[in-house]
N, C-alpha and C positions, 0 to 999 in steps of 0.2 A: 799622224801628228805626234811630235814629241815635246814634252814640257821640260824645259831646262830647270833643274833643281840643284843649284849650287850648294856647297857645304855650308854657306853662311845661313841657310835656312835653319840649320840646327844649332846655330850659335846661340849662346845664352844672352846675347845683347838684346836689350829691351824685353827680357823675359819677365815672367812673374814668379812669385815665390809660392811653392806648393805647401801643403799643410805640414810637411815634415821639415820645412826650412830649406829645401833644395830648390834652386832656381831652375825652372823649366825653360828650355829653348823655345823661341817663338813658334817654330813650326810644329812642335809637339803639343802646343796649346790649341791647335786647330782640332775641330771634331774629327773622330776617327773616320767617319764616312768621307769627309773632305780629303783627309790624308790618303785614304785608299784610292780615291779618284785621281789624285795627283800621281800616286805610284803607277796606276794603270796607264795613264797618259805618258808617263815617263818611259816605261819599259816597252810599250807596244811599238812595233816596227812595221812599216808597210812591207808586205810580202813575207814577214816573219824572218826566220833564220835559215841559212843554208849551211850544209856541212862540207868542209874541205877534207878530202881523204888524205892529202899529203901532210897536213898539219894535225889531222884528227881533232879539229876545233870548229866551232860555229862562228859565222860572221853574219852580218846583216845581209838582207837580200840584195842590196846595192853594192855589196862587197866591202862595206865599211866595217870597222871593228865594233863590237858590242860594248857599250859603256854602261856600267851599273855602279858608277861612283857614288851615287846617292846612298846606296846601301852601306857604304863605308864610313858614313858621317858619324854614326853612333850605334850602339848596340840595339837600342829599341827600334830604330828604323830598319836595321838589318833583319831583326826578327819579324817585323811587320811586312817586309818585302820578300821574305824567304820563299823561294820557289815560284814567285809571281811571273817572272819573265818566261819560264818554261811553260807555265800554265796558259799564258796569253799568246805566245808566239808559236805558230806551226814551224816544224823543222822539216826542211826538204832535203832529201838525199837523191843522188843520181847514180847511174852505173859508173863504174870506174875502170879505166885502163891507164897503165903507165908502163914504161920499160922496166921499172923497178919491181913491178908485180906481175909482169907478163908470164914469167916462168912458173911462179908459184900458183897463179890462177890456172895456167894450162895443165900443170901436173895434177892439181886437185881435180879438175874436170876429167882428166885421163883416169884418175883413180876411181872416180864415181862410175864412169863408163865401163872400165875394166871389171869393177867389182860385180856389177849386175850381169855383165856378159859371161864372166867365168862361173858365177853361181848357176846360171841357166845351163851352161854347157855341162857342168858336173851333174845337174839334176837329170839330164838325159840318160846318163849311165846309172845313177844311183836310185832313182825312183823305183824301177822294177825290182831292185835287189833289196832295198832297205825300208821302203815305206810300209807302215803298218796301219791297222785299223785305229789303234790308239793315237797315232800321229795325225791321221785324218780327222779324228774327232776333235783333237786339240786345235788343229788348223781351222776347222769349221766353227768352233766356239769363238775363236779369236777374230775370224773374218767371215761372219755368216753370209755376207753378200756374195761370197765365192763358193758357197756350199755345193752349187750345181756342178762345179768342176769335178767333184768326186762321185757324182751319181753313177751307179753301176760299176764302180771300180771294185776290183778284187786284188789281193796281194799278187805281186809279180807282174801286174799289168803296167803298161806305160801310160803316162798322162802328158801328151804332147803340149797341151796348153801351158804347162808350167815351165817349159824351156823354149817356147816359141819366141824368136827374136823380133824386135820392133812390134810388140803386141802389148796392149794394155787392157784387153777384155772389155773395153767400153767404159771403164771407170777412170778416175783420176790416175794418171800414170804413176805418181808417187805411192798411191795406195796399193796398186798392183805390185810395185817393186817391194813394198813392205811385206806383202803377202808372200812373194817369192822368197824374200829373205827369211821369213818366219818358217816356211817349209824347209828351207835349206838348213836353218839352225836346228830344227827337229832332227833331220837326218844326221847332222854333224855330231849329235849326242849318241848315235848308235855305236855299239862296241866295235864294229868292223868298218866304221866310216873311213878311217885313215887308210886302211889297207885297200879298200875298194877304190877310194879316190885316187890313190897313187897309181893304180892300174889303169886309170882312164887314159885313152889314147891322147897323146900330146896335141894332135891337130884338132881335137875337139875343143880344147881350151885355148891354147895359144902356143906359139913357138917359144914364147918367153915364160919361164917358170913362175910360179907364185907359191906363197907359203900356205899350202892347203890346210894344215892343222888349225890355223887361227882364222881361216876365211869365214867360218860360220859366226865368229864373234866380232867380225868387222862390219860395222854399219854406221859409217860417218853420216852426219846430217848435212846434206848438200847446201843448206842455206847458211851454215856457220863457217866463216873463213878460218881455216886451220892455222894454228901457230906452227913455227918451223919444226918443232919436235913431233907434232902430230902428222905433219906432211911427210917427215922422214919415216915415221912408223908405217904410214900407208904405202910409201914407196918401197919399203922393204918387204911388206906383205905381198904387194902386187907387182913388184919389180917395174914400177912405172918410172921411167927416166926420160930425158929429152929425146932419146932414140926410140922410145916405145911407139907402137902404131897409133895409140890413142892421143898422142901429143904431136903437134906440128908447130915447129919453132916460129913459122912465119905468121901464124894466126894471132890476131889481137884478142887474146883471152881477157874477158872482162869479168869483174864481179858485179852481180846484180845490185840494184839500189837497195833491195831488201837485205842482202848480205852485208852491205856497207852499214846500213842503219843498225842492224843487229849487233855488229861489232862495236859500234859507238855506244849504243844503249847498254850493252852488257859491261862496258868499261866504266860507266858512271856509278858513283856511289848509289846505293839503293834509295837513300833519302832524296837524291836528285831525280833518279829515274822515275819515282812514283809521281813526281810533279808534272811530267810530260803529258800533254793532252792531245796534241795533234801531230801526226807524223805523215808526211807525204813522200811516197816512193815514186820517183820519176824514172820509169824503165824506158830510157830513151835510146838504148842500143841493145843489140842482141848480146846475151850473156850465157854462160854455160851452166853445167851441173843441174840440169832440169830447172831452169830459172822460174818456170811457171809455178813450181811447188813451193817457192821460198816464202810465201805468206804463212806457211805452217810454223815458221820460226817465231812468229809473234803470238802464238796461242798462249804460251806460259806468261808472257808479259801482259797480255790483255786480261788473262784470268786474275792476275795479281792486281792490276790497275784497271778497274772496270770503267774508269773515265777516259782511258786512252782510246783514241780513234785513229785508225790506220787507213789511209787511202792510197791505193796503188794505181798510178796512171801509166798505162802500158801503150806505147805507140805501136800501132799494128804494122806499119810499114817498116820501122827500124827494128822492132823487137819480136813481133809475132810471125809475120810472113817469112818463109824460109825458101832457100833454093831447093830444087829437086834433089833427092838423095843421090841420084846417079851423077849429078854435076858437082857435088861437094868437093870431090878430089880435084876436079878441074879448077875450081876457084882457089884451091890451096897450092896446086903444083904448077900452074901455068907460069909463064915468064913474069918478071917483076912489073911489067907494064900491062895494065888492063887493055890498052889500045892494041896490043900485039896478040891478043887472044881472041880469035874469031869465035871459038866455041862459047866462051863466056859472054862476048858481046852480043851474041844472038839469043842469049837466055832471056826468059820472061817469067813472070809470076804465073805458074800454071794453075789452072782452076782446080785440078784434081788434088792439089795440096792444101787448098785454102781452108776447107772446113775442118780438117784434122788439126791443122795448126791452131786455128782460133779455138776449136773445141777443147783442146788440151788445157788452155788457160782458163776457160770457163769451167771445165770439170774440176780443176784444182781449186778454184775459188768456191765452187759449190760444196766441195768436200770439207771445207774448213769447219762449218757448224757441227757436222757429225764427229769431227776430231776434237771438239771442245772449244772452238772459238766462240766467245760470248756474242749473243745477238747484238747487232748494231756496232760492234767493235771494228769490223773490217769491211771495206768496200773496194771495188775495182772498177776503174773507168777505162774503157777501150778508147784510145785516142786516135782519131782519124786525121789529125792535122799533119801536114799543112794543106792536105787536099781532101777535105771532108766530103765534098760531092762525089769525087771519084771513088773514095772509100765506100760510100753508099752503093755505088754501082757494083763494086767488087763484092759487097756483102749479099747481093742478090744470088750469088752462087751458093752461099750458105743457106739462104732461105729455100732455094730449090732443093738442096741436099737434105735438109731436115724434113721437108715435105715428103721426099721420097722415103725416108726412114719411117715417118708416120704412116704413109700409104702402105708400105710393106706390112707394118704391124696390123693395120686395119684389114689387109687382105688375108693375113693369117687368122685373125679373129673371126672373120666372116666366112671362112672356108674357101676363099677364092684361090688360095695357095696352100699346099701341104704345110702343116705346122712344124717348124723346125725345132730341134732341141734348143735349150737355153744357150748352149755353147755354139751351136751351128748358127743361130740367129746373129750372134755377136761377131761371127767371123765372115758373114756374107757381105758382098758388095752392097752398098746402100746403108750400112749401119756405121755410125761414128761413135757417139757417146750417149749414154743412157738418158741423161737429163738435158741434153742439148736442145731438142725441140721445144721443151717447156721454157727453157731459158731464153731462147730466141723469141718465143711468143711474148714473154714478159717484157723484153726489151723493145718489142714492136709497139707496145701500148704506151702512149704518152702519159707521163706522170705516174706510171705503175710503181715506181720505186724499186726497192730490192737492192741487194748487195752488188749487183753487176749492172753497169749502165754504159752508154756510149755518148759521145758528144757529136754524133752525126746521125742521120736518119738511116736506120737499119732496114727500112722497107717492110713490106708485108710478106708473110710466107705464101708460097704457092698453095693453091686450094687442093686439099687432099682428095676430096670427092671428084674433082675434075680429073686428077691423075688416075684415080681408080677407073673412071669411065673411059678415058682415053686408052688405058692399057688393059681393059677387060679381056680376059682370056689369055693373057700372057703367062708363059711358064716361068719358073724361077730362073732358068737360063736366060730368057729374054730380058727379064729385069736386070740380071747381072751384066749382060752384054751391053745394055743401053745406059747403065749407070755412069760410065765414064764419058758420055757424049755431052759434055758441058758446052754451053754456048755463052760467050766465046770460050775457046780452049785456053787462052792465056791473056794476061794483062801487062801493059807497060805502065810505068809510073807517069805522072804528070808534073809539070813545073809547079812549084819550085824544087821539087825533089829531083835528084840526078836520075839518069836512066837506071833501070832496075839492076843491071849488072854492076854499075858503079856503086850503087847504094850498098850492095852486098860485098863488093870488092873492098869497101872501107874496112872490113874485118881483117884484111891481109896487108902486111907491111909492104909498101911500095919500094 
């Protein structure tokens, strides 16, 4: 409900005379509590505000313009209403794609991908030559959760984990990337770094050169949309252009809702930004630059504004579930019509990809507190709409997988299987993310609360003791061989969603 408060309310007509001889407007003679109630009713909008990327302005949830004309009637009313609209109305942001931003978003995504890839490729050559005990100690102090990576290491030895591609060591992928970047930066300070790096075989890095001397100092935050000068700088360092392998001109590169919100909020005057209380991030489409990690960008804002609440609503079908890695190129390179691509048409959501995809989002959300996010400031809702019942069925794959991870750990603890090293455990089939079983258990308990929730029934995890009994006497190889035997092996979407391949094909320009 909105209360109309025309300017006449602040007219001096029928006013009274204050002690100093000044005539007070009728409205200002009302008790302050009543005036505050009128202000609240006036500024509150059903559904709050939504952000338009094209105009970088806010509008009402129904698309209408925001009217705050009451605040213009006089200085006192303006002061009493200051910041009230931002305090009372949630602001909703969504993912963004447009032709005007396609290339910039694509090049930035390519820069992020290339940066991590090239650092890992260089680490393969440089670790045995340059890594020292002092560097290891500094890396361990900065990232104690990865100290086991260096156990048993001696100079001139290789550490394959540090350059393994498509690997996150069971932690939040962005945290692992930070660790890789930290180690690389340590090596880049070595006196012979440049000479050694220049001698690295080109096919280890890329056929396209990069500016190696400044690579160690290059760590863009993937949740911050770069301005043109920053994008040009990254392009020069990494030689990322529309012709580069990490960029595909036909892809609909999107900015995440989190990135869009951060750009808007950082553009506000600090006096306005501190008044914002509720931000809703509607991640309604797949976006790039490790979108799952973009909640990290809100840590400084929430530390400064302890009353700010950020809710991230992530649609699992449109944003989280992904096509199989081996079919990504097919989605990009096939003919312009999805109907003419038999390979793409036959694609399904494969069960073997589900837990890793969902687990990455959960791991990133779990990592926020340890990175400085204030308690209660951030929450994430996994959105199963528009087919919540079908989403519940799909999530039974995750419940099965986390039970297997817990069963393997129990088998190690009880001596049923040889105890692997810390690193071996995290590389074995059946392991996904360290905190995933606990997170799924919490989401299975009705009313448990916590920063991560779902709007559908996630079901109950498989019983660990039953798994151990059924697989008693199995060798590690048998566990590994049976890990991928999910039932069913794949899923199709259900109405009103389009078929799986069309849902994912929407990322490609027709």
